[in-house]
C-alpha positions as CSV (number, residue, x, y, z in Angstrom):
1,M,100.2,131.4,-103.5
2,G,98.0,130.5,-100.5
3,I,99.3,127.8,-98.5
4,L,96.8,124.6,-98.3
5,N,98.8,122.2,-95.8
6,V,96.5,118.7,-95.5
7,T,98.5,117.3,-93.0
8,P,97.6,116.7,-89.2
9,D,100.9,118.3,-87.7
10,S,102.1,121.3,-90.2
11,F,103.0,124.3,-87.6
12,S,100.4,126.8,-87.8
13,D,97.4,125.2,-90.0
14,G,97.9,121.6,-89.4
15,G,94.6,119.6,-88.9
16,M,92.7,122.6,-90.2
17,F,91.3,120.7,-93.1
18,R,90.5,117.4,-92.1
19,S,88.3,116.4,-95.4
20,P,89.1,116.6,-98.8
21,E,86.0,119.3,-98.9
22,E,87.1,121.2,-96.4
23,A,90.4,121.8,-97.9
24,V,88.5,122.4,-101.3
25,A,86.7,124.9,-99.6
26,R,89.2,126.6,-98.3
27,A,91.4,126.6,-101.7
28,L,88.2,128.3,-103.3
29,E,87.9,130.5,-100.6
30,M,91.6,131.9,-101.1
31,T,91.4,131.9,-104.7
32,S,88.7,134.2,-104.2
33,Q,90.2,136.6,-102.0
34,G,93.4,136.9,-104.4
35,A,95.1,134.1,-104.5
36,A,97.0,133.2,-108.3
37,I,98.3,129.9,-107.1
38,I,97.4,127.6,-104.5
39,D,100.1,125.7,-102.8
40,V,99.0,121.8,-101.6
41,G,101.1,120.1,-99.4
42,G,100.6,116.5,-97.4
43,E,103.9,116.3,-95.4
44,S,104.6,118.7,-92.9
45,T,108.5,120.2,-93.1
46,R,108.2,122.5,-89.7
47,P,111.4,122.2,-88.1
48,G,111.9,119.1,-86.3
49,S,109.0,117.2,-88.1
50,Q,109.9,113.5,-89.5
51,P,109.0,112.5,-93.3
52,V,106.0,110.2,-94.0
53,S,105.7,107.6,-96.9
54,A,104.7,109.0,-100.2
55,E,101.7,106.3,-100.1
56,E,100.5,108.7,-96.9
57,E,101.3,111.7,-98.7
58,L,99.2,110.7,-101.7
59,R,96.4,110.0,-99.8
60,R,96.6,113.1,-98.5
61,V,96.6,115.1,-101.5
62,L,95.0,113.5,-104.3
63,P,91.4,113.4,-103.5
64,V,92.2,117.3,-102.9
65,L,93.8,118.1,-106.1
66,R,91.0,115.8,-107.9
67,S,88.5,118.2,-106.5
68,L,90.2,121.4,-107.5
69,S,90.3,120.6,-111.1
70,G,88.4,122.4,-113.2
71,K,86.8,124.3,-109.8
72,T,89.6,127.3,-109.8
73,S,91.4,130.0,-112.0
74,A,94.2,129.3,-110.2
75,L,97.4,127.5,-110.9
76,I,97.7,124.4,-108.6
77,S,101.5,123.8,-107.0
78,V,102.1,120.7,-104.9
79,D,104.6,121.0,-102.3
80,T,106.4,117.7,-102.0
81,T,110.1,116.4,-102.5
82,K,109.1,112.8,-103.6
83,A,109.1,112.0,-107.2
84,A,105.9,109.8,-107.1
85,V,104.2,111.8,-105.2
86,A,104.8,114.7,-108.2
87,R,104.3,112.3,-110.5
88,E,100.5,111.8,-109.6
89,A,100.4,115.2,-108.5
90,I,100.7,116.6,-111.8
91,G,98.5,114.2,-113.6
92,A,95.7,115.0,-110.6
93,G,95.8,118.7,-112.1
94,A,99.0,120.1,-110.9
95,R,101.6,122.6,-112.8
96,I,104.1,123.5,-110.2
97,V,106.4,121.5,-108.2
98,N,107.3,123.3,-105.2
99,D,110.5,120.9,-103.9
100,T,112.0,122.4,-100.6
101,S,115.0,120.1,-101.0
102,A,115.3,122.1,-104.7
103,M,115.2,118.4,-106.1
104,S,117.9,116.8,-104.4
105,D,116.0,114.5,-101.6
106,D,114.4,112.3,-104.9
107,S,116.8,111.3,-107.9
108,G,113.8,110.2,-109.9
109,M,112.1,114.0,-109.6
110,A,114.0,116.0,-112.4
111,A,112.9,113.5,-114.6
112,V,109.2,113.8,-113.5
113,V,109.4,117.8,-114.0
114,R,111.2,117.6,-117.1
115,D,108.8,115.2,-118.9
116,S,105.5,117.1,-117.6
117,G,106.5,120.8,-118.8
118,C,105.3,122.0,-115.5
119,A,107.2,125.0,-113.5
120,V,109.7,124.0,-110.4
121,I,110.1,125.8,-107.4
122,L,113.7,125.3,-106.0
123,M,114.3,126.2,-102.3
124,H,117.4,127.0,-100.3
125,R,117.9,124.2,-97.3
126,R,120.2,123.2,-94.9
127,G,120.0,119.7,-93.3
128,T,116.4,117.7,-93.2
129,P,113.5,119.3,-91.5
130,A,113.9,116.8,-88.5
131,T,117.4,119.0,-88.4
132,M,117.9,121.7,-90.2
133,Q,117.2,124.1,-86.7
134,E,119.7,122.1,-84.2
135,A,122.4,124.4,-85.3
136,P,122.6,126.4,-88.6
137,H,125.9,127.5,-89.5
138,Y,127.1,130.4,-92.5
139,D,130.6,131.7,-92.8
140,S,129.4,133.5,-95.1
141,L,125.5,133.8,-95.8
142,F,124.5,135.4,-99.1
143,P,128.0,133.7,-101.0
144,E,126.9,130.1,-99.7
145,L,123.3,130.5,-100.4
146,L,123.8,131.7,-104.2
147,S,126.5,129.4,-104.9
148,E,124.2,126.4,-103.5
149,L,121.0,127.7,-105.6
150,S,123.1,128.6,-108.7
151,A,124.4,124.5,-108.7
152,R,120.7,123.3,-107.9
153,I,119.5,125.6,-111.2
154,D,122.8,123.7,-113.0
155,A,121.8,120.8,-112.1
156,A,117.8,121.3,-112.9
157,V,119.0,122.6,-116.5
158,N,121.6,119.7,-116.8
159,A,118.7,117.2,-116.4
160,G,116.7,119.3,-119.5
161,I,114.5,121.3,-117.3
162,E,114.2,124.5,-119.5
163,R,115.8,127.7,-117.4
164,D,112.1,129.7,-117.9
165,R,110.4,127.1,-115.8
166,I,112.9,127.0,-112.7
167,L,112.0,129.5,-109.8
168,V,114.0,130.0,-106.2
169,D,113.1,130.3,-102.8
170,P,116.0,131.5,-100.3
171,G,114.4,129.3,-97.9
172,I,113.2,131.4,-94.7
173,G,113.2,129.3,-91.7
174,F,115.3,126.1,-93.6
175,G,118.2,125.6,-91.9
176,K,118.4,129.6,-90.9
177,R,119.1,131.3,-87.9
178,L,117.4,134.4,-86.8
179,E,120.2,136.5,-88.2
180,D,119.8,134.9,-91.6
181,N,116.1,135.5,-92.1
182,L,116.6,138.9,-91.5
183,A,119.5,139.5,-93.7
184,L,117.4,137.8,-96.4
185,H,114.7,139.9,-95.9
186,R,117.2,142.9,-96.1
187,H,119.3,141.6,-99.2
188,L,117.0,140.0,-101.1
189,G,117.5,141.4,-104.4
190,M,120.7,140.3,-104.4
191,L,118.9,136.9,-105.6
192,R,118.5,138.5,-109.4
193,V,121.8,137.9,-109.8
194,L,120.2,133.5,-110.4
195,G,117.9,135.7,-112.8
196,R,114.7,133.3,-111.9
197,P,111.7,134.4,-110.0
198,I,111.7,134.5,-106.4
199,V,109.6,132.8,-104.2
200,F,109.2,133.8,-100.6
201,G,107.3,132.2,-97.7
202,S,108.2,133.7,-94.5
203,S,104.3,133.4,-93.3
204,R,103.6,132.4,-89.9
205,K,107.4,131.4,-89.4
206,G,109.0,130.7,-85.9
207,F,111.2,133.6,-86.8
208,L,108.5,136.0,-86.1
209,G,107.4,134.3,-82.9
210,T,111.0,135.0,-81.8
211,L,110.8,138.7,-82.4
212,T,106.9,139.5,-81.1
213,G,106.2,136.9,-78.7
214,A,103.0,136.0,-80.9
215,P,102.0,132.1,-81.3
216,A,101.6,131.1,-85.0
217,D,98.4,131.7,-85.8
218,E,98.8,135.3,-84.1
219,R,101.6,136.5,-86.3
220,I,99.6,138.0,-88.9
221,F,100.8,141.9,-88.3
222,G,104.6,140.2,-88.3
223,T,103.8,138.4,-91.4
224,A,102.2,142.0,-92.7
225,A,106.0,143.6,-92.6
226,S,108.0,140.9,-93.4
227,V,105.3,140.3,-96.7
228,A,105.6,144.2,-97.4
229,A,109.6,144.3,-96.9
230,A,110.2,140.8,-99.2
231,V,108.0,143.0,-102.6
232,L,110.3,146.1,-101.4
233,A,113.4,144.0,-102.1
234,G,111.9,142.2,-105.6
235,A,110.2,139.1,-104.3
236,H,107.4,138.1,-106.9
237,I,105.5,135.2,-105.7
238,L,104.4,135.4,-101.9
239,R,103.5,132.1,-100.0
240,V,101.0,132.9,-97.4
241,H,98.3,131.7,-95.3
242,D,96.4,134.8,-94.7
243,V,95.4,135.9,-98.8
244,R,93.2,138.3,-98.4
245,E,95.3,140.6,-95.5
246,M,98.4,139.8,-97.4
247,R,97.2,140.5,-101.1
248,E,96.2,144.3,-99.6
249,V,100.0,144.2,-98.1
250,V,101.5,143.1,-101.1
251,Q,99.2,145.6,-103.1
252,V,100.7,148.5,-101.3
253,A,104.2,147.5,-101.0
254,A,104.3,146.9,-105.1
255,A,102.3,150.1,-105.8
256,I,105.4,152.2,-103.8
257,R,107.8,149.8,-105.3
258,E,106.7,150.9,-108.8
259,A,106.0,154.5,-108.4
260,A,107.5,157.0,-110.7
261,E,109.6,158.9,-108.7
262,C,108.7,162.8,-108.1
């Protein structure tokens, strides 16, 4: 899954794609590099970020989505927590809703997903992007994370969304301490108990900078290590900025994971 942020303030690539034409060109480049999904986002969810209106989010993403229609073989995902944005994005060609609130921020989101037939990614998050990294705390990380994600899956199913349209994301960096992010790599396979495909998004994130001292745009090697670990632990979809490089990491890590015993 290639990341395409059409925002002025995302932590790594904010402001890089200032026009729909630039954003579409980047989407097509990522597709040519091996992205099976393009995730388009119009609102930054970096720690400390403030929300934007649905109107502003739509102003950013709709021209890109409309321009991409019919130009790429990749599935299009929209990264949003707002039902109004998801509805319009689906009408413009999106087939996946990537909701970092697991459909809890907007009570209308479940109905939009249900009626559209789209897939939905339910991500685990504590707090809001503005506050989530102020003082995250878990008494027991995995029981709490599994319980909260399971509850969001149940809410989606109870709203009429078929279980086979649901994916889960443990939410690296979303209300997580360094030790939590590392534990999610080491024990990611525990999420298989939820019975849904696992999406993993660690690309260029702050915990990598904490470990290596590298700025966001120089975290490719740290990201590669994280992606390899996630694949070996059972991740199904890797959400990344650097598609060409991470495609090779995924290919090698998956081959190791799936190799026959000798």
